[in-house]
C-alpha positions in Angstrom: 4.9 34.4 -22.1 6.5 37.9 -21.4 6.9 38.9 -17.8 4.9 41.9 -16.5 7.8 44.0 -15.3 5.8 46.8 -13.7 3.5 44.6 -11.6 4.4 43.9 -8.0 3.5 40.3 -7.0 3.9 38.8 -3.6 3.7 35.0 -3.2 3.8 32.2 -0.6 3.4 28.5 -0.2 1.7 29.0 3.2 -2.0 29.6 3.9 -1.7 31.9 7.0 -4.9 30.4 8.5 -6.3 32.0 11.6 -5.4 30.2 14.9 -7.7 27.4 16.2 -9.8 28.2 19.2 -11.4 31.4 20.4 -8.2 32.8 22.0 -5.7 33.9 19.4 -2.1 33.6 20.6 1.3 32.4 19.6 2.9 31.8 16.2 -0.4 31.2 14.3 -1.8 34.5 15.6 1.4 36.4 14.6 1.2 34.9 11.1 -2.6 35.6 10.7 -2.2 39.1 12.0 0.6 39.7 9.5 -1.3 38.5 6.4 -4.4 40.6 7.4 -2.1 43.7 7.8 -0.3 43.0 4.5 -3.6 42.8 2.6 -4.9 46.0 4.3 -1.7 48.1 4.1 0.4 46.4 1.5 1.0 47.9 -2.0 1.2 44.7 -4.1 -0.8 44.3 -7.2 -1.4 40.6 -6.6 -1.0 38.0 -4.0 -0.3 34.4 -5.2 -0.7 31.4 -2.8 0.6 28.0 -4.0 -1.4 25.5 -1.9 -1.3 21.7 -1.6 -4.5 20.9 -3.6 -7.9 22.1 -4.8 -9.4 21.1 -1.4 -6.7 23.3 0.3 -7.7 26.2 -2.0 -11.4 25.7 -1.0 -10.5 25.8 2.7 -8.4 29.0 2.1 -11.5 30.7 0.6 -13.6 29.7 3.6 -11.0 30.9 6.1 -10.0 34.2 4.5 -12.8 35.4 2.2 -14.9 37.1 5.0 -11.9 39.3 5.9 -11.0 40.0 2.3 -14.5 41.1 1.5 -14.5 43.4 4.5 -11.6 45.5 3.1 -12.5 48.7 1.2 -10.6 47.4 -1.8 -10.0 43.6 -1.6 -6.5 42.7 -2.8 -6.1 40.5 -5.8 -5.6 37.1 -4.3 -5.0 34.3 -6.7 -4.7 30.6 -5.7 -2.6 28.0 -7.4 -1.5 24.4 -6.6 2.1 23.6 -5.8 2.3 21.7 -9.1 1.9 25.1 -10.9 5.2 26.4 -9.4 7.6 25.4 -12.2 5.1 26.8 -14.8 4.5 30.1 -13.0 8.0 31.0 -11.7 9.5 31.6 -15.2 6.3 33.4 -16.4 5.7 35.9 -13.5 8.2 38.5 -12.3 7.6 37.8 -8.6 8.8 40.5 -6.2 9.2 38.0 -3.3 8.1 34.6 -2.0 7.6 34.9 1.7 7.1 32.0 4.1 5.4 32.0 7.5 8.4 30.2 9.0 12.0 29.5 8.1 11.9 25.8 8.7 9.3 23.7 6.8 9.7 24.6 3.1 11.9 27.6 3.1 15.2 26.1 1.9 13.4 23.7 -0.6 11.7 26.7 -2.1 15.0 28.4 -2.5 16.3 25.3 -4.4 13.3 25.4 -6.8 13.8 29.1 -7.3 17.4 28.6 -8.2 16.3 26.5 -11.2 13.1 28.3 -12.3 12.8 31.8 -10.9 14.6 35.1 -10.1 13.2 36.5 -6.9 14.2 36.6 -3.2 12.8 34.2 -0.6 12.1 35.4 2.9 10.6 33.9 6.1 9.8 34.8 9.7 11.4 33.2 12.7 9.3 32.1 15.7 10.6 29.8 18.3 14.3 28.7 17.8 14.9 26.3 20.6 13.8 23.0 19.0 16.7 20.6 18.3 15.1 19.3 15.1 15.7 22.7 13.5 19.4 22.0 13.5 18.8 19.6 10.6 17.2 22.4 8.5 20.1 24.7 9.3 22.5 22.0 8.1 20.4 21.7 4.9 20.9 25.5 4.3 24.6 25.0 4.6 24.5 22.5 1.8 22.9 24.9 -0.7 19.6 26.5 -1.5 19.5 29.8 0.2 21.7 32.6 -1.3 22.7 36.1 -0.5 19.5 37.2 -2.2 17.4 35.7 0.6 16.6 36.7 4.1 15.4 35.3 7.4 13.4 38.0 9.1 14.2 37.9 12.9 11.6 39.5 15.1 14.3 40.4 17.7 18.0 41.0 17.9 18.2 38.1 20.4 16.7 35.8 17.8 19.2 37.0 15.2 22.0 36.2 17.7 20.7 32.7 18.3 20.7 31.9 14.5 24.1 33.4 14.1 25.5 31.2 16.9 23.7 28.1 15.6 25.3 28.5 12.1 28.7 29.1 13.8 28.3 25.9 15.8 27.4 23.8 12.7 30.3 25.3 10.9 32.7 24.1 13.6 31.1 20.7 13.9 30.6 19.9 10.2 33.3 21.9 8.6 30.9 23.6 6.2 30.6 27.3 5.4 27.8 29.3 7.0 24.9 29.8 4.6 25.0 33.2 2.8 21.4 34.0 3.8 20.8 37.5 5.3 19.5 37.9 8.8 17.3 41.0 9.1 15.7 42.3 12.3 12.1 43.5 11.7 9.6 43.1 14.6 6.1 41.7 14.3 3.3 44.3 14.0 -0.2 44.5 15.4 -3.6 46.0 14.4 -5.5 47.6 17.3 -9.1 48.0 16.0 -10.6 45.3 18.3 -8.7 46.8 21.3 -9.3 50.4 20.6 -13.1 50.1 20.3 -13.4 49.0 23.9 -14.0 51.5 26.8 -11.7 51.1 29.8 -14.3 52.1 32.4 -16.9 49.7 31.0 -14.3 46.8 30.9 -13.4 47.4 34.5 -17.1 47.4 35.5 -17.7 44.2 33.7 -14.7 42.6 35.5 -16.0 43.9 38.9 -13.0 46.2 39.4 -13.6 49.4 41.4 -12.0 52.7 40.7 -9.7 52.3 43.7 -8.4 48.9 42.7 -5.1 48.4 40.8 -5.0 45.4 38.5 -1.9 43.6 37.2 -2.4 41.3 34.3 -0.3 38.3 33.3 -1.6 36.7 30.1 -0.3 33.8 28.0 -0.5 30.0 27.7 -0.7 28.1 31.0 2.4 26.0 30.3 5.6 25.9 32.3 7.4 23.9 29.7 6.9 26.1 26.6 5.8 29.5 28.0 6.7 30.5 31.6 6.6 29.3 35.1 4.2 31.4 37.2 5.3 30.2 40.6 8.1 32.9 41.0 5.4 35.5 40.2 3.1 34.2 42.9 6.0 34.1 45.4 6.9 37.7 44.5 3.3 38.8 45.0 3.0 37.0 48.3 6.1 38.9 49.6 4.4 42.3 49.1 0.7 41.6 49.5 -1.3 42.2 52.7 -5.0 41.3 53.1 -7.3 44.2 52.4 -5.1 46.0 49.9 -6.9 47.1 46.7 -4.6 45.0 44.5 -5.7 42.4 42.1 -3.4 40.0 40.1 -5.1 38.3 37.2 -3.5 35.2 35.6 -5.2 34.5 32.2 -4.8 32.6 29.0 -5.3 29.4 27.2 -4.7 26.0 28.9 -1.8 23.9 27.5 -1.6 21.8 30.7 -4.7 21.2 33.0 -2.4 19.8 35.7 -0.3 22.9 35.7 -3.4 25.1 36.2 -4.4 23.0 39.1 -0.9 23.4 40.6 -1.2 27.1 40.2 -4.5 27.1 42.0 -3.0 25.1 44.9 0.0 27.5 45.2 -2.4 30.4 45.4 -4.2 28.8 48.3 -1.0 27.7 50.0 0.5 31.2 49.8 -2.6 32.8 51.3 -3.3 35.2 48.4 -6.6 33.7 47.1 -8.5 36.9 47.8 -6.3 38.9 45.4 -5.4 36.4 42.7 -7.9 35.5 39.9 -7.3 32.8 37.3 -9.1 33.0 34.0 -8.8 30.2 31.5 -10.3 29.5 28.0 -10.8 33.2 27.2 -12.5 34.4 24.1 -10.7 37.0 22.0 -13.1 39.7 23.3 -12.4 38.8 26.9 -8.7 38.9 26.2 -8.9 42.5 24.9 -11.3 43.4 27.8 -8.7 42.3 30.3 -6.0 44.4 28.6 -8.3 47.4 28.8 -9.2 46.9 32.4 -5.6 46.4 33.6 -3.2 49.0 35.0 0.0 47.2 34.1 1.2 44.0 32.4 3.5 41.2 33.7 5.4 38.6 31.8 8.3 36.9 33.7 9.3 34.7 30.7 11.9 32.0 31.4 11.6 29.7 28.4 14.0 29.3 25.5 11.2 29.0 23.0 10.2 32.7 23.6 11.8 34.9 20.9 9.7 38.1 20.7 6.5 38.5 22.8 3.3 39.3 21.0 1.5 39.8 24.4 3.9 42.7 25.1 2.8 44.4 21.9 -0.9 43.9 22.9 -0.2 45.4 26.4 1.7 48.4 24.9 -1.2 49.0 22.5 -3.5 49.0 25.5 -1.3 51.7 27.1 0.0 49.4 29.8 3.5 49.6 31.3 5.4 46.4 31.6 7.1 44.2 34.2 9.1 41.6 32.3 12.0 39.4 32.7 15.3 40.7 31.3 15.3 37.9 28.8 15.4 37.2 25.0 13.6 39.5 22.6 11.8 41.3 25.5 14.8 43.5 25.7 14.0 45.0 22.2 10.5 45.9 23.3 10.9 46.9 27.0 12.8 50.1 27.4 13.3 51.7 30.8 10.8 54.4 30.1 7.9 51.9 29.7 9.1 48.9 31.6 10.8 47.3 34.6 13.1 44.5 33.5 13.7 41.8 36.1 17.2 40.2 36.1 17.5 36.6 35.1 20.3 34.0 35.7 21.4 30.8 34.0 24.5 28.8 33.7 26.2 26.2 31.4 24.4 22.8 32.0 26.8 19.9 31.6 23.8 17.7 32.6 22.0 18.7 29.4 25.1 18.9 27.1 24.8 17.6 23.5 27.1 14.6 24.3 24.8 13.4 27.0 21.2 12.1 27.1 19.7 15.5 26.1 19.3 14.5 22.4 17.2 11.5 23.5 14.6 13.6 25.5 11.3 14.7 23.9 11.1 18.4 23.2 8.6 19.2 26.0 10.7 17.5 28.7 13.9 19.2 27.3 12.3 22.6 27.4 11.0 21.9 30.9 14.4 21.0 32.2 16.0 24.1 30.6 13.2 26.5 31.8 13.4 25.2 35.4 17.1 26.2 35.5 16.5 29.8 34.3 15.9 32.0 37.4 13.9 35.2 37.5 15.0 37.3 40.5 12.0 37.0 42.8 13.0 39.9 45.1 13.4 42.3 42.2 10.1 41.1 40.7 8.5 41.8 44.1 9.9 45.4 44.2 8.6 46.1 40.7 5.2 44.7 41.5 5.0 46.9 44.7 6.0 50.0 42.7 3.3 49.6 40.1 0.6 48.4 42.5 1.3 51.4 44.8 1.5 54.0 42.1 -1.4 53.8 39.6 -0.5 57.3 38.5 3.0 56.1 37.4 1.4 53.3 35.5 -0.8 55.7 33.6 2.2 57.9 32.8 4.4 55.0 31.6 1.4 53.4 29.8 1.0 56.6 27.7 4.6 56.3 26.7 4.1 52.6 25.9 1.2 53.3 23.5 3.3 56.0 21.8 6.2 53.6 21.4 3.8 51.0 20.0 2.4 53.4 17.4 5.9 54.5 16.3 7.5 51.1 16.1 5.0 48.2 16.1 1.7 49.4 14.6 0.9 47.2 11.6 1.3 49.9 8.9 4.7 50.8 10.2 5.9 47.2 10.1 4.4 46.5 6.7 6.4 49.4 5.3 9.6 48.0 6.7 8.9 44.6 5.2 8.0 46.1 1.8 11.2 48.2 1.9 13.2 45.0 2.5 11.5 43.0 -0.2 12.0 45.9 -2.7 15.7 46.1 -1.8 16.2 42.4 -2.1 14.4 42.3 -5.5 16.3 45.3 -6.8 19.7 43.7 -5.9 18.8 40.2 -7.0 21.4 38.2 -8.9 20.8 34.9 -10.6 21.7 31.8 -8.5 24.7 29.7 -9.4 23.9 27.1 -12.1 23.2 23.7 -10.8 22.1 24.9 -7.3 18.5 23.8 -7.8 18.9 20.3 -6.5 18.2 19.8 -2.8 20.9 17.3 -1.7 18.7 16.1 1.2 15.7 15.1 -1.0 16.1 11.6 -2.5 16.0 10.8 -6.2 13.2 8.2 -5.9 13.7 6.7 -9.3 17.4 6.1 -8.7 16.6 4.5 -5.3 13.6 2.4 -6.3 13.9 1.7 -10.1 14.8 -1.9 -9.4 11.4 -2.6 -7.8 9.7 -2.8 -11.2 10.1 -5.3 -14.1 11.2 -2.8 -16.7 11.4 0.9 -17.5 8.9 2.7 -19.9 11.4 3.9 -22.5 11.0 6.6 -25.1 10.9 3.8 -27.8 8.1 1.9 -26.1 5.1 1.8 -28.4 1.6 2.2 -26.9 -2.0 2.3 -28.3 -5.5 2.9 -27.0 -7.5 0.1 -25.4 -11.0 -1.1 -26.0 -11.9 0.3 -22.6 -10.7 3.8 -23.7 -12.6 3.6 -27.0 -15.8 2.7 -25.1 -15.3 5.7 -22.8 -14.8 8.0 -25.8 -17.9 6.6 -27.5 -20.2 7.3 -24.6 -18.6 10.7 -23.8 -17.6 9.7 -20.3 -14.6 10.7 -18.3 -12.5 8.4 -16.1 -13.0 9.2 -12.4 -10.0 10.7 -10.7 -8.8 10.2 -7.2 -8.7 13.1 -4.8 -6.3 15.9 -5.8 -5.1 14.1 -9.0 -6.6 16.7 -11.2 -3.6 19.0 -10.6 -1.3 16.6 -12.4 -3.7 14.5 -14.6 -6.1 16.7 -16.7 -8.8 15.1 -18.9 -7.9 17.3 -21.9 -4.3 16.0 -21.7 -5.6 12.4 -21.5 -7.7 13.0 -24.6 -4.7 14.4 -26.5 -2.6 11.4 -25.6 -5.3 9.1 -26.7 -5.7 10.8 -30.1 -1.9 10.8 -30.5 -1.7 7.1 -29.7 -4.9 6.0 -31.4 -3.3 3.8 -33.9 -0.1 3.2 -32.0 2.8 5.6 -31.3 6.0 5.5 -29.3 6.3 7.5 -26.1 8.8 9.7 -27.9 6.4 10.4 -30.8 3.6 11.2 -28.4 5.8 13.7 -26.5 6.8 15.4 -29.8 3.2 15.5 -31.1 2.1 17.2 -27.8 4.6 20.0 -28.3 7.4 18.8 -26.0 5.5 18.6 -22.7 7.9 15.9 -21.9 7.5 15.4 -18.1 3.8 15.8 -18.0 3.2 13.6 -21.1 5.4 10.9 -19.7 3.5 10.9 -16.5 0.1 10.8 -18.3 1.2 7.8 -20.4 2.2 5.9 -17.2 -1.1 6.8 -15.5 -3.1 5.8 -18.6 -1.3 2.4 -18.8 -2.0 1.9 -15.1 -5.8 2.6 -15.6 -6.2 0.6 -18.8 -6.7 3.5 -21.1 -3.4 2.6 -23.0 -1.7 -0.7 -23.6 1.8 -1.6 -24.8 2.1 -2.8 -28.4 4.1 -6.0 -28.3 
């Protein structure tokens, strides 16, 4: 089949499903927001998704069809199974295969592409602090990714982490760093749900008077993989006096019920209950309503899993100035004209060095230990809070600049253009991968490892013929029932062709030849038909 050279086709192995629960936050929200923006603003002719199975395809339709149908011109979305990859890659001139993360299947996809396709493979980063990722980085150093491919870093801090991790593995394992490109492009955001809300109405619904000033801190309630809120409470207690028209709202989804209870106890112990409100289990509408009602946004992040900060984008889109920790990817987002960055401190931890017990800890505990050693300056945080609580006019002025910065740098159409420019450039400069680089050295050859389990091998010279059971099925026009998801590799038409070829007895080699050289699939069908009694070996 000739490739359609003038058609732009975007493809992925991922489903980009919407996040579970009413409140959309975190990695799944970033990915879902991306795919919606790509469908709305992208210029591709088709979007191909290679999913696990027909049932996965059905779920994809259920999850995404309502949004696709809401678009003025729904994009051409086509669904395939993973087993179609080796057939489709040589046939279609793909512009890019893009993955929602750089860990799960990214490098394995590059290996497959090296044998069957000619397109770049890209992926987003999210959190980078999980020790298990190191194994995937080592896998990249053993082959797969090439200079045609890119990992898209949402922040310059994230890019620096990846660079340093590859350097560390190079030193430890004496392997060259993978040639993959590291490109910095931020996540983007659509603002329709936010923009349709009225600020005055949202404040009335929250019971906030015109004279009150509201600071909002929104995110997961989790000290081990988001941020510890105790320093924020201590900073607020330093500046608050009873009767001041200040309100601090802590809101988000609950990752740890015990941690929420601890926050509630701290609020009481610090004597700030009249000014601090805790909101959990928000709906998406309530989340946007809080952004609209607030005067400024606070996020004293202290956790290594944070790489970018989607909540900061939401706050900027809501015209809110920021008080954030001087930490990770927040630096890319929070300039001095729209934010106050609070100093953070850390140090080398011999206690949690790689040669100690750290590799034996579970990831939640390891992140908790690290986060509890990262210090956000409480006095500086208190000064910034007092400045914003005391000057709502300044908040409005800086908030206007924050919205302008958002529209110029982080609005969904702007980011999609950056991504399309990168994909176009990678495709234009694509060069074929080195021959023989399509085998993933970390994926086992199961036949080589397990072939001694069975009595003998089905060889090309083995002669097979139909069984009485198969003849009976044919005579009544019935099909053999297939187990779940087997249809993507065993099709009934193929079974019928093999039966006709082997009706009076043929070798496996002859059947393959008669079917036009579909060697791999025919060989599998013969084994499956022997297993289910549709064929039998001629002695």
